[in-house]
C-alpha positions as CSV (number, residue, x, y, z in Angstrom):
1,M,57.3,60.0,26.6
2,T,60.0,61.0,28.8
3,K,62.3,62.5,25.7
4,F,62.7,66.0,25.2
5,E,59.5,67.2,23.5
6,S,59.5,69.4,20.7
7,T,57.6,72.8,21.1
8,S,57.6,74.4,18.2
9,S,54.2,74.0,17.3
10,L,52.9,73.1,20.8
11,S,51.1,75.6,22.9
12,R,50.3,75.0,26.6
13,R,46.6,75.0,25.1
14,S,47.2,73.0,22.8
15,V,48.5,70.1,25.0
16,L,45.9,70.2,27.2
17,L,42.6,70.3,24.8
18,G,42.9,66.6,23.8
19,G,42.1,65.8,27.4
20,G,42.3,68.8,29.4
21,A,43.6,69.5,32.9
22,L,42.5,69.9,36.4
23,V,41.0,73.4,38.1
24,V,41.4,73.4,41.9
25,S,41.2,76.5,44.2
26,V,42.9,75.7,47.3
27,G,41.4,77.1,50.8
28,A,40.0,75.4,53.4
29,A,38.9,71.6,53.6
30,M,37.0,70.7,50.3
31,T,33.6,68.9,50.4
32,L,31.7,67.2,47.4
33,D,29.6,69.9,46.9
34,T,32.5,72.7,47.1
35,M,34.5,70.4,44.5
36,M,31.6,70.2,42.0
37,S,30.6,73.8,42.0
38,M,34.4,74.7,41.5
39,Q,34.6,72.0,38.5
40,A,31.7,74.0,37.0
41,A,32.9,77.4,37.7
42,Y,35.8,76.4,35.4
43,A,33.5,74.4,32.8
44,Q,34.4,77.2,30.1
45,G,38.5,76.6,30.7
46,A,39.7,79.9,31.3
47,K,43.5,79.7,31.0
48,P,45.5,80.8,34.0
49,P,48.4,83.5,33.3
50,L,51.4,81.8,32.8
51,T,53.4,83.4,35.6
52,P,55.3,81.7,38.5
53,D,53.0,81.7,41.5
54,Q,50.4,79.6,39.5
55,L,50.9,75.6,39.6
56,S,49.4,75.7,36.2
57,S,52.7,77.0,34.8
58,Y,54.6,73.9,36.0
59,I,52.6,70.9,35.8
60,A,49.3,69.8,34.0
61,V,47.2,66.3,34.4
62,N,45.5,65.4,31.1
63,A,42.6,63.6,30.9
64,D,44.3,60.0,30.1
65,G,46.4,60.4,33.2
66,T,49.5,61.6,31.4
67,V,51.3,64.7,33.3
68,A,52.9,67.6,31.3
69,A,55.9,69.2,33.0
70,Y,56.7,72.4,31.7
71,F,60.3,73.0,32.8
72,G,62.1,76.7,32.6
73,K,65.6,75.3,32.3
74,M,66.8,72.7,28.9
75,D,68.6,69.9,29.1
76,M,72.0,70.5,27.2
77,G,73.2,67.2,26.5
78,H,73.4,65.6,30.1
79,G,69.6,63.6,29.9
80,L,68.2,66.3,32.2
81,H,64.7,65.8,31.3
82,V,64.7,62.1,32.2
83,A,65.8,63.1,36.1
84,I,63.2,65.9,36.2
85,A,60.5,63.6,34.8
86,Q,61.9,61.1,37.6
87,I,61.2,63.9,40.5
88,V,57.9,64.5,38.8
89,A,56.7,61.0,38.7
90,D,57.5,60.1,42.4
91,E,56.1,63.0,43.9
92,L,52.9,62.4,41.6
93,D,53.0,58.9,42.4
94,V,52.2,58.2,38.5
95,P,54.5,56.1,36.2
96,F,57.6,57.4,34.7
97,K,56.1,56.9,31.4
98,A,53.3,58.9,31.8
99,V,55.5,62.2,32.1
100,K,56.2,64.3,29.2
101,V,58.7,67.5,30.2
102,Y,58.6,70.5,28.0
103,M,61.5,72.3,28.3
104,G,62.9,75.7,26.7
105,D,60.2,77.6,25.5
106,T,59.0,80.7,26.7
107,G,55.4,80.0,25.7
108,T,55.3,77.0,27.9
109,S,57.5,77.6,30.8
110,V,58.5,80.4,33.2
111,N,62.2,81.8,33.5
112,Q,64.0,79.4,35.7
113,G,67.2,80.3,34.5
114,G,68.0,77.8,31.7
115,A,71.1,75.2,31.3
116,S,73.0,77.1,33.8
117,G,75.5,76.7,36.6
118,S,74.8,72.7,37.3
119,T,71.4,74.0,38.5
120,G,69.2,72.1,36.4
121,I,68.2,69.6,39.4
122,Q,69.5,71.3,42.4
123,L,67.6,74.3,41.9
124,G,65.2,73.2,39.0
125,G,64.2,69.9,40.3
126,K,63.4,71.2,43.6
127,Q,60.9,73.9,42.2
128,M,59.4,70.7,39.9
129,R,59.4,68.6,43.2
130,M,57.1,71.4,45.4
131,A,55.0,71.8,42.5
132,S,54.8,67.8,41.8
133,A,54.3,67.5,45.7
134,E,51.6,70.2,45.9
135,A,49.3,69.1,42.2
136,R,49.6,65.7,44.4
137,R,48.1,67.0,47.4
138,V,45.2,68.9,45.9
139,L,44.4,66.1,43.8
140,V,44.0,63.9,46.7
141,E,42.0,66.5,48.7
142,M,39.8,66.5,45.3
143,A,39.3,62.5,45.6
144,A,38.8,62.9,49.4
145,G,35.6,64.8,49.0
146,L,34.6,62.4,46.1
147,L,35.1,59.7,47.8
148,S,33.7,61.1,51.0
149,V,37.4,59.7,52.8
150,P,39.4,61.4,54.7
151,A,42.7,62.7,52.7
152,D,44.7,60.6,55.7
153,K,43.0,57.6,54.5
154,L,43.9,57.5,51.0
155,A,46.8,56.0,48.6
156,V,48.0,57.1,45.2
157,N,49.4,54.2,42.9
158,D,49.9,55.1,39.3
159,G,47.7,58.2,39.2
160,V,44.5,56.2,40.9
161,V,43.6,57.6,44.2
162,S,42.3,54.4,46.8
163,A,40.8,54.6,50.2
164,T,43.3,52.7,52.4
165,D,40.8,50.5,54.0
166,D,38.8,49.7,50.8
167,K,40.3,49.3,47.6
168,A,36.6,50.0,46.3
169,K,36.9,53.4,46.8
170,R,39.3,54.7,44.0
171,I,39.3,57.3,41.6
172,S,41.9,58.2,38.8
173,Y,43.7,61.2,38.2
174,A,42.2,61.5,34.9
175,E,38.5,60.8,36.1
176,M,38.4,64.1,38.5
177,I,39.8,66.3,35.6
178,G,37.2,68.5,33.8
179,G,39.3,69.5,31.1
180,K,41.1,72.6,32.9
181,Y,43.9,74.0,34.3
182,F,45.3,73.6,38.2
183,N,44.6,77.3,39.2
184,V,46.3,77.1,42.3
185,Q,48.4,79.9,43.9
186,L,51.8,79.2,44.8
187,D,54.3,81.1,47.3
188,W,56.7,82.9,44.6
189,N,59.8,84.4,46.3
190,K,59.4,87.0,43.5
191,Q,62.4,86.0,41.9
192,Y,63.5,85.1,38.7
193,G,66.0,82.6,37.4
194,N,67.9,80.2,39.1
195,T,66.7,81.1,42.5
196,L,62.8,81.1,41.2
197,Y,61.4,79.3,44.2
198,A,57.1,78.9,44.4
199,P,56.8,75.9,46.9
200,G,52.9,75.4,47.4
201,K,51.9,73.7,51.0
202,A,52.4,70.5,50.2
203,Q,56.1,68.7,51.5
204,P,57.4,66.5,49.4
205,K,58.0,62.9,49.7
206,N,60.6,61.5,52.6
207,P,63.9,60.2,50.0
208,K,62.9,56.4,51.8
209,D,59.5,56.7,50.0
210,H,61.1,57.2,46.8
211,K,60.6,54.7,43.9
212,V,61.5,56.1,40.6
213,V,64.4,58.3,42.0
214,G,67.5,56.8,42.2
215,Q,66.8,54.1,39.3
216,P,69.3,54.2,36.5
217,I,66.8,55.5,33.5
218,K,68.3,55.4,30.1
219,R,67.8,58.4,27.8
220,E,65.3,57.7,24.9
221,D,66.5,60.8,22.5
222,V,70.2,59.6,22.0
223,A,68.8,57.2,19.1
224,P,66.7,59.8,17.1
225,K,70.1,62.3,17.3
226,V,72.4,59.6,15.9
227,F,70.4,58.4,13.0
228,C,69.2,62.0,12.1
229,Q,65.4,61.0,12.9
230,G,65.0,64.4,14.6
231,D,64.8,68.0,13.9
232,F,68.0,70.4,15.0
233,C,68.0,74.0,14.9
234,T,69.5,74.4,11.6
235,D,66.2,72.1,10.4
236,I,63.6,74.6,11.1
237,K,61.9,76.1,8.0
238,V,59.0,78.5,8.0
239,P,57.5,79.8,5.0
240,G,58.8,83.0,2.9
241,M,62.0,82.8,5.0
242,V,65.1,84.0,3.4
243,H,68.6,82.7,4.5
244,G,71.3,85.5,6.3
245,R,75.1,85.9,6.7
246,M,77.1,88.5,8.9
247,I,79.9,90.0,7.7
248,R,83.1,90.5,10.4
249,P,85.6,92.7,10.3
250,A,89.4,91.5,9.4
251,V,90.7,94.0,12.1
252,A,89.1,93.6,15.5
253,G,87.2,97.1,16.2
254,S,86.9,98.0,12.6
255,V,83.2,99.2,11.2
256,P,82.3,99.5,7.4
257,V,82.6,102.8,6.6
258,K,81.4,102.5,2.8
259,V,79.3,99.6,1.6
260,D,78.9,98.6,-2.1
261,E,75.6,97.0,-2.9
262,A,75.8,97.2,-6.5
263,S,78.3,94.6,-6.0
264,I,75.6,92.0,-4.8
265,K,73.2,93.1,-7.4
266,D,73.7,89.8,-9.8
267,I,73.0,87.5,-6.7
268,A,69.0,86.8,-7.0
269,G,67.2,88.1,-4.1
270,A,70.7,89.6,-1.9
271,K,69.9,92.5,0.2
272,V,71.9,94.5,2.6
273,V,71.4,95.2,6.1
274,W,73.8,97.9,7.1
275,D,73.2,100.0,10.7
276,K,76.6,101.4,12.1
277,G,78.9,98.4,12.5
278,F,76.0,95.9,11.8
279,L,76.8,94.1,8.6
280,G,74.8,91.2,6.9
281,V,73.5,90.0,4.0
282,V,70.3,88.5,3.0
283,A,69.5,86.1,0.0
284,N,66.5,83.8,-0.8
285,K,69.0,80.5,-1.4
286,E,71.6,80.0,1.6
287,W,74.7,79.4,-0.9
288,D,73.4,82.7,-2.3
289,A,73.7,84.1,1.1
290,I,77.0,83.1,1.5
291,K,78.7,84.2,-1.9
292,A,76.8,87.5,-1.5
293,A,78.6,87.6,2.1
294,E,81.7,86.6,0.4
295,K,81.5,89.1,-2.6
296,L,80.3,92.4,-1.2
297,K,82.8,95.0,-1.3
298,V,83.3,97.1,2.0
299,E,85.4,100.0,2.7
300,W,86.7,99.0,6.7
301,S,87.8,102.0,8.9
302,Q,91.3,101.9,9.8
303,V,91.9,101.3,13.4
304,D,95.0,100.4,15.4
305,A,95.3,96.9,15.8
306,P,93.9,96.3,19.1
307,F,95.8,93.0,20.3
308,P,99.1,92.1,21.9
309,E,101.6,89.1,20.6
310,Q,100.2,86.3,21.8
311,A,103.6,85.5,23.2
312,Q,103.2,88.6,25.2
313,L,99.5,87.6,26.7
314,Y,100.7,86.4,29.9
315,D,103.2,89.4,30.6
316,H,100.0,91.8,29.6
317,I,98.0,90.3,31.9
318,R,100.8,90.8,34.7
319,K,101.0,94.3,33.9
320,A,97.6,95.3,32.9
321,P,96.0,97.5,35.6
322,V,93.7,96.0,38.3
323,R,90.0,96.9,37.5
324,K,88.6,94.8,40.2
325,R,90.0,93.4,43.7
326,E,88.7,90.7,46.0
327,V,89.8,89.0,49.0
328,E,87.2,86.1,49.1
329,K,88.6,84.4,51.9
330,Q,90.8,85.1,54.9
331,N,91.8,83.8,57.9
332,G,94.6,84.7,60.7
333,D,97.6,86.6,59.9
334,V,98.5,85.6,56.7
335,D,101.0,88.4,56.2
336,A,103.0,87.9,59.6
337,A,103.1,83.9,59.1
338,F,105.0,84.4,55.8
339,A,107.3,86.7,57.6
340,S,107.9,84.3,60.3
341,A,108.4,81.3,57.7
342,A,111.7,79.0,57.8
343,K,110.4,78.2,53.8
344,V,108.5,79.8,51.4
345,I,107.3,77.8,48.4
346,E,105.5,80.2,45.4
347,A,104.5,79.1,41.8
348,E,102.4,80.7,39.0
349,Y,100.4,78.8,36.5
350,E,99.1,80.5,33.6
351,W,95.6,79.1,31.2
352,P,94.8,80.5,28.5
353,F,91.7,81.8,26.5
354,Q,89.6,79.1,25.2
355,S,86.4,78.7,22.6
356,H,83.4,76.6,23.2
357,A,84.3,75.1,19.5
358,S,80.6,73.9,19.6
359,M,80.3,71.2,17.0
360,G,78.5,73.4,14.7
361,P,78.4,77.3,14.3
362,A,75.5,79.1,15.9
363,C,71.7,79.2,14.1
364,A,68.8,81.1,14.7
365,L,65.7,81.6,13.0
366,V,63.5,85.1,13.8
367,E,60.0,85.2,12.2
368,I,58.4,88.9,13.2
369,K,54.4,89.0,12.3
370,D,51.5,90.3,13.0
371,G,54.0,92.2,16.0
372,N,54.5,88.6,17.3
373,V,58.5,88.0,17.2
374,T,58.9,84.0,17.4
375,C,62.8,82.9,17.4
376,W,64.1,79.4,17.4
377,S,67.6,78.9,18.6
378,G,70.1,76.8,20.2
379,T,70.4,78.7,23.0
380,Q,70.9,77.6,26.5
381,K,68.6,80.1,28.0
382,S,65.7,80.8,26.2
383,H,63.7,83.4,28.5
384,F,66.9,85.6,28.7
385,V,67.1,85.5,25.1
386,Q,63.6,86.9,25.0
387,L,64.5,89.7,27.1
388,G,67.3,90.7,24.6
389,L,64.6,90.5,21.4
390,A,62.4,92.2,23.0
391,A,65.1,95.1,23.9
392,T,66.8,94.9,20.4
393,L,63.3,94.7,18.2
394,G,61.4,97.9,20.8
395,V,58.5,95.2,21.3
396,P,56.9,93.9,24.4
397,V,58.6,90.8,26.1
398,E,55.2,89.3,26.1
399,K,55.2,89.7,22.4
400,V,58.4,87.5,21.9
401,R,58.9,83.7,22.0
402,V,61.7,82.1,22.0
403,I,61.8,78.1,21.6
404,H,64.9,76.2,22.3
405,K,65.5,73.4,19.4
406,T,69.0,71.4,20.2
407,G,72.0,73.0,18.4
408,P,75.3,72.1,18.2
409,G,75.8,72.1,21.9
410,S,76.7,75.1,24.7
411,Y,78.6,74.2,28.4
412,G,78.1,78.1,28.7
413,R,78.0,81.6,26.7
414,N,78.5,80.6,23.1
415,D,77.6,82.1,20.1
416,A,74.0,81.2,19.9
417,D,72.6,84.4,21.8
418,D,74.5,86.6,19.6
419,C,73.0,84.5,16.5
420,A,69.6,84.9,17.6
421,S,70.1,88.5,18.0
422,D,71.6,89.0,14.7
423,A,69.0,87.1,13.1
424,A,66.1,89.7,14.9
425,V,68.1,92.3,13.1
426,L,68.0,91.2,9.8
427,A,64.6,89.9,9.9
428,K,63.0,93.1,11.3
429,A,65.1,95.0,8.6
430,V,64.0,92.8,5.6
431,G,60.6,92.2,6.7
432,K,60.6,88.5,6.3
433,P,61.6,85.5,8.4
434,V,65.3,85.2,8.4
435,R,67.1,81.9,9.2
436,L,70.7,82.8,10.2
437,Q,73.6,80.5,10.4
438,Y,77.0,81.8,11.3
439,M,80.1,80.3,9.4
440,R,82.9,77.8,11.4
441,D,85.3,80.6,11.2
442,Q,83.1,83.0,13.2
443,G,81.8,80.1,15.3
444,T,85.2,79.5,16.4
445,G,86.8,83.0,15.9
446,W,83.5,84.8,17.4
447,D,81.9,83.5,20.3
448,P,82.7,84.7,23.7
449,K,85.9,83.2,25.2
450,G,86.9,81.5,28.4
451,P,88.9,84.0,30.0
452,A,93.0,84.1,30.1
453,S,94.3,84.1,33.4
454,I,97.1,83.6,35.7
455,H,97.6,82.5,38.9
456,K,99.9,82.7,41.7
457,A,99.8,80.6,44.9
458,R,102.5,80.5,47.9
459,A,103.0,78.5,51.0
460,A,104.9,78.9,54.4
461,L,106.6,76.2,56.0
462,D,108.0,76.4,59.7
463,A,111.0,74.4,60.4
464,S,109.2,71.3,60.9
465,G,107.5,71.4,57.6
466,K,104.2,72.1,58.9
467,V,102.3,74.7,56.4
468,I,101.7,78.0,58.7
469,A,99.9,79.9,55.8
470,Y,98.8,79.7,52.3
471,E,97.9,82.3,49.8
472,F,96.5,82.2,46.3
473,F,95.3,85.0,43.8
474,S,94.3,85.2,40.5
475,K,94.7,87.6,37.7
476,G,92.9,87.6,34.7
477,F,90.2,88.8,32.1
478,S,86.6,89.0,33.6
479,R,84.2,85.8,33.5
480,V,81.7,88.5,32.8
481,D,83.3,91.3,30.3
482,V,80.2,90.3,28.4
483,D,77.5,88.9,30.7
484,T,76.2,85.0,30.8
485,N,73.2,85.6,28.7
486,G,72.0,87.6,26.2
487,S,68.9,89.4,28.1
488,K,70.8,92.9,27.1
489,P,71.9,94.2,23.6
490,Q,75.0,95.5,25.6
491,D,76.5,92.0,25.7
492,T,75.5,90.7,22.3
493,L,77.4,91.4,19.3
494,A,74.0,92.9,17.4
495,G,73.9,95.4,20.0
496,Q,77.7,95.9,20.2
497,T,78.0,96.7,16.6
498,Q,74.8,99.3,16.3
499,G,76.7,101.1,19.3
500,V,74.7,100.4,22.6
501,A,76.6,101.5,25.5
502,L,78.5,99.0,27.2
503,K,79.2,97.9,31.0
504,S,81.9,95.4,31.0
505,G,81.6,93.5,34.0
506,D,83.7,92.2,36.7
507,G,83.7,88.6,38.3
508,F,86.4,85.7,39.0
509,G,86.5,83.7,41.7
510,I,88.9,81.2,44.4
511,P,89.8,77.5,44.8
512,A,86.4,75.8,46.2
513,E,88.0,73.4,48.9
514,S,88.1,72.7,52.5
515,Y,91.9,72.9,53.6
516,A,92.4,74.0,56.8
517,F,95.3,76.0,57.3
518,D,95.8,78.3,60.2
519,N,96.4,81.7,58.1
520,K,94.7,81.8,54.6
521,R,93.8,84.3,51.7
522,A,92.4,84.0,48.7
523,G,91.3,86.2,46.3
524,W,91.1,87.5,42.6
525,E,91.8,90.4,40.2
526,T,90.1,91.6,37.0
527,I,91.7,93.2,34.1
528,P,90.1,95.5,31.1
529,P,89.1,93.5,28.4
530,L,91.5,94.3,25.5
531,L,89.1,95.6,22.9
532,D,85.6,97.2,24.8
533,R,83.6,96.3,21.5
534,S,82.3,93.6,19.0
535,S,86.0,91.9,20.3
536,P,86.1,88.3,19.2
537,L,88.3,87.6,22.6
538,R,85.3,88.9,24.6
539,S,85.1,86.7,27.8
540,S,82.1,85.0,29.4
541,H,81.4,81.8,30.5
542,L,82.5,78.5,29.4
543,R,81.6,75.4,31.0
544,D,82.4,75.6,34.7
545,P,83.2,79.3,34.8
546,V,86.8,79.6,35.3
547,G,86.6,76.9,37.9
548,P,89.0,74.4,35.5
549,Q,91.8,77.2,35.3
550,I,91.7,78.2,38.9
551,H,91.9,74.4,40.2
552,F,94.5,73.6,37.8
553,A,97.0,76.0,39.6
554,S,95.1,75.3,43.1
555,E,95.7,71.7,43.1
556,S,98.6,71.4,41.3
557,F,100.4,73.8,43.9
558,I,99.2,71.4,46.5
559,D,101.3,68.5,44.7
560,E,103.9,70.9,44.7
561,V,103.8,71.6,48.6
562,A,103.5,67.9,49.2
563,A,106.4,66.8,47.1
564,A,108.4,69.7,48.9
565,V,107.6,67.5,52.3
566,N,108.2,64.6,50.4
567,A,104.2,63.4,51.4
568,D,101.8,61.3,49.5
569,P,99.5,63.3,47.7
570,I,96.7,62.0,49.0
571,E,97.9,61.6,52.7
572,F,99.3,65.6,52.1
573,R,95.7,66.6,51.5
574,L,93.7,64.3,54.2
575,R,95.9,65.9,56.4
576,H,94.3,69.6,56.2
577,I,91.1,69.2,54.4
578,K,88.2,69.6,57.2
579,E,85.3,68.5,55.9
580,A,84.1,64.8,56.4
581,R,82.4,64.4,52.5
582,D,85.4,65.9,51.3
583,V,87.3,63.4,53.0
584,A,85.1,60.7,51.9
585,V,85.3,61.1,48.0
586,I,89.4,61.3,48.2
587,K,89.0,58.3,50.0
588,A,86.8,56.6,47.9
589,A,88.4,57.3,44.4
590,A,92.3,56.3,46.1
591,E,90.4,53.0,46.7
592,K,88.8,52.5,43.6
593,A,92.2,53.0,41.6
594,K,94.0,50.8,44.0
595,W,96.6,53.9,44.6
596,D,100.0,53.3,46.0
597,T,101.0,55.7,48.8
598,R,104.4,57.5,48.1
599,P,105.6,60.6,47.2
600,S,105.8,61.9,43.5
601,P,107.7,61.4,41.2
602,R,108.1,58.2,40.5
603,K,111.9,56.8,41.1
604,D,111.6,53.6,38.9
605,Q,111.1,54.4,35.8
606,T,113.9,55.0,32.6
607,G,113.3,55.3,28.7
608,S,111.1,57.1,26.6
609,K,107.9,56.1,27.5
610,V,106.6,57.0,30.8
611,S,103.7,56.6,33.3
612,G,102.3,58.4,36.3
613,R,99.3,59.2,38.2
614,G,97.8,62.1,39.8
615,I,94.8,63.0,42.1
616,A,93.3,66.6,42.6
617,Y,89.4,67.4,44.0
618,S,87.6,70.4,44.2
619,Q,84.1,71.6,45.6
620,R,81.2,73.3,43.3
621,N,78.1,74.6,44.8
622,G,78.0,71.9,47.2
623,T,79.0,68.7,45.2
624,R,82.3,67.3,45.8
625,V,84.9,65.4,43.3
626,A,88.2,63.6,43.7
627,V,90.0,63.0,40.3
628,I,92.8,60.4,39.7
629,A,94.4,60.5,36.4
630,E,96.9,58.0,34.9
631,V,99.0,59.2,32.0
632,D,101.2,57.6,29.7
633,I,104.0,59.8,28.4
634,D,106.1,59.7,25.3
635,R,109.2,61.3,26.3
636,S,110.3,61.7,22.3
637,T,107.4,63.0,20.9
638,G,105.8,65.1,24.1
639,K,102.6,63.1,23.3
640,I,100.1,62.5,26.5
641,F,97.8,60.0,26.9
642,A,95.2,60.5,29.6
643,R,94.1,56.5,29.4
644,K,92.4,56.1,32.8
645,F,90.4,58.0,34.9
646,T,88.9,57.3,38.2
647,V,86.2,59.9,39.7
648,A,84.5,59.8,43.4
649,H,81.4,62.0,42.9
650,D,78.9,63.5,45.7
651,C,76.0,65.7,44.4
652,G,73.8,64.7,47.5
653,Q,70.6,62.6,46.5
654,L,71.5,60.5,43.3
655,I,68.4,61.3,41.2
656,N,69.5,58.9,38.3
657,P,72.8,57.5,38.2
658,D,72.7,55.9,34.1
659,G,72.6,59.8,33.5
660,L,75.3,61.1,36.2
661,V,77.9,58.7,35.2
662,K,77.8,59.9,31.4
663,C,77.7,63.6,32.5
664,V,80.3,62.7,34.6
665,E,82.3,60.7,31.5
666,G,81.6,63.9,29.1
667,N,83.2,66.4,31.6
668,I,86.4,64.3,31.5
669,V,86.5,63.9,27.7
670,Q,85.9,67.6,27.5
671,G,88.7,68.3,30.3
672,V,91.1,66.2,28.5
673,S,90.3,68.2,25.8
674,R,90.6,71.3,26.9
675,T,94.0,70.5,29.1
676,L,96.2,69.0,26.3
677,W,95.2,70.9,23.1
678,E,92.4,74.0,23.5
679,E,94.3,77.1,23.3
680,V,92.6,80.4,21.3
681,T,95.5,82.1,18.9
682,F,95.3,85.5,17.9
683,D,97.6,88.3,16.6
684,K,96.9,91.9,16.9
685,K,94.5,92.1,14.5
686,A,91.9,89.1,15.0
687,V,92.0,85.7,16.5
688,T,93.3,83.4,14.1
689,S,92.2,79.6,15.9
690,V,89.0,79.6,13.8
691,D,88.5,75.9,12.6
692,W,89.3,72.3,14.0
693,I,93.2,72.6,12.3
694,S,93.5,76.1,13.9
695,Y,91.8,75.1,17.1
696,P,92.2,71.6,17.4
697,I,90.5,69.4,20.0
698,L,90.5,65.9,21.6
699,D,89.8,63.6,18.9
700,I,88.4,60.0,19.1
701,T,91.7,58.2,19.3
702,E,93.2,59.9,22.6
703,T,90.0,59.9,24.6
704,P,90.4,57.8,27.8
705,G,90.1,54.0,27.5
706,Q,88.7,53.8,31.0
707,V,86.5,55.9,33.5
708,D,85.4,54.3,36.6
709,V,83.0,56.5,38.5
710,V,82.4,55.8,42.0
711,I,79.3,57.4,43.3
712,I,78.4,58.6,46.8
713,N,74.4,58.9,47.3
714,H,73.4,60.9,50.0
715,P,69.5,60.8,50.2
716,E,69.4,62.8,52.9
717,I,70.9,66.0,51.4
718,A,69.3,67.8,48.8
719,P,70.8,67.5,45.1
720,S,73.5,69.5,44.1
721,G,74.5,69.3,40.7
722,A,76.8,67.4,38.4
723,G,77.0,69.4,34.8
724,E,80.3,70.7,35.4
725,P,81.8,69.9,39.0
726,S,83.8,66.8,37.1
727,I,85.5,69.3,34.9
728,R,86.8,71.1,37.6
729,P,89.9,68.8,39.3
730,V,90.7,67.2,35.3
731,A,93.8,69.6,34.4
732,A,95.4,69.6,37.8
733,A,95.1,65.6,38.0
734,I,96.7,65.5,34.8
735,A,99.5,67.9,35.3
736,N,100.1,65.8,38.5
737,A,100.0,62.8,37.0
738,I,102.8,64.1,34.2
739,F,104.9,65.3,37.4
740,D,104.9,61.9,39.0
741,A,106.2,60.4,35.8
742,T,108.7,62.9,35.0
743,G,109.4,64.9,38.1
744,V,108.8,68.1,35.9
745,R,106.3,70.4,36.9
746,I,104.2,72.0,34.0
747,R,102.8,75.0,35.2
748,R,100.7,76.3,31.6
749,V,97.9,74.8,30.0
750,P,97.3,73.4,27.3
751,F,99.8,70.4,28.0
752,S,100.2,70.3,23.9
753,P,103.2,67.9,22.5
754,E,105.4,70.5,21.5
755,R,105.1,72.4,25.1
756,V,105.6,68.9,26.7
757,K,108.9,67.7,24.8
758,A,110.4,71.4,25.4
759,A,109.6,71.3,29.3
760,L,111.0,67.7,29.1
761,S,114.3,68.5,27.7
């Protein structure tokens, strides 16, 4: 019962009709008469509104004793639903198997931000914990009235409330339920999204009393996915639906000026939808839609090719005007320290555009019926797509329901939200439900990209070799050129092609670490996008937004400084890190990996095949991670095999160690792929990396042979997230291992065989 529950055919009411749920009004201490009168008052089953200030928006207890947890986020492959069920089960004192988690459906949950920033447990779980604790408090007070026993003399076990001194006095949650909803007011902070918080009067349990939290409970949804026993987004069908395909220009920025609809008249049921730059086709059969998209004759506007040559990308970034500059951290007199330095070490690092390259292109189905809009999407932010579709279609937001269905993956703002908006425009135009699936080249070529950037670092040393100043600056395309979700038409291809006024945002970041240099400055600069409308190189969030590129540079540079003063890379870090938890993860990784204390690079290797080890560490929103990479390098081919990783991970309280380990393993694999292979290629007209050949990713023969995960558990510290932190140091750890093996520092990702071979020659 703890698997991600499909909600395509469920409403909150239908979930409860079979067993019902409790309605309680919270106020003064409850007597039996009060309790009975309250139950009678709600005998008709009045449904409270789906709002953040209602307990019923998060928790329902059914007549059979099972619990429904309505979660306004979703699982994008990490097993988050298991952890949420553990939290709910512990606070309510019900069996883990009794909890069902309903996720990512705007019809059953309030907007808790979707899958976003590793906040699933950190913020979403926090709210579900508070709601569950409040539900338990209310149920225990109900039982106190029904059993005539003070609430503090009652205990709960497996959903049964009993007197501590008389076990015969007992009543189950199920027996107390009158087939209704909770009707309990919560203290909502009036915020939506990740920061939504609505506690009740109850305090959650002390971690020492947790029985389910901390257990390595395995997921039940993996086998059905592997054996194709469950529906993916691509499998959803509704009566009367047609199939759609979008048509994109060969030159970015070009728009249709003439469309010959007669060119597809021989394709049964084929129709063209054209509005300014928006161009798509629909047909009764999917293959017919594909043929229509290929056959449709279109005359495109003549525009200047908008992009520089790819070889000029980093020069373009260096020379581009700065749109926004932000100094986020500064202490001491950095300029004076550099002026007095006996030696200055400087380096610059480069990171390319990268694509989400999801396993398949996005798919969405939109049905508009009787004034209501229903969308099935692989989005990781259903509530934001709901807002976007309402704005795109010009309907009230309450008339739109978005249902998350498992798609091909996400890890940020991929093409899913754009697909949902495109499908909505098509559905409105043709008056039928439209199932839209992008083609492979559109999914990889037109998804929002992780931004390209350069990073400059320098350190000032005094005559003794002590670091007296440190400066780090990034310059690149904004991580929010288009926003992190599809809540506004200006941030979707549908809106941009239809001429919605744009507002490109500015954002980047600085290294997250605790190096305590007396004089320190860190900041960033963003530059304008290469094309301000409907661009295949628009940039947005990709897993751990700008974290890998920033820390590739900052942690590579820390290694460079350590080498310059002939220090062991770990010893040098520990000399300067000030936070105890950061020190602990580094030491834990070193101990597990049996780190050999010595400066880099190695001096004992000859021949074409060499090996090395490297470390990198970082923080992310309270989580600390240290990664040690061990790599083998073939000098003759430039091929790198990242064979072993040791990861020490501290994200506060541990909810599910099994899920955490697998999450870290996934981060490592994806991090290796982005480090060794992934780079968006383009010419002056368009993105040219549009499939697995032109945009290669790590294949199964190249995955690390071993990933050892050391979990540092702090039950006393609120959990701080694991979905993204461990990808952050991967590129730097590999780069530092390459230097350790070869003595050569490579400062541009990806470390493709050609680039490595050239660097070593």
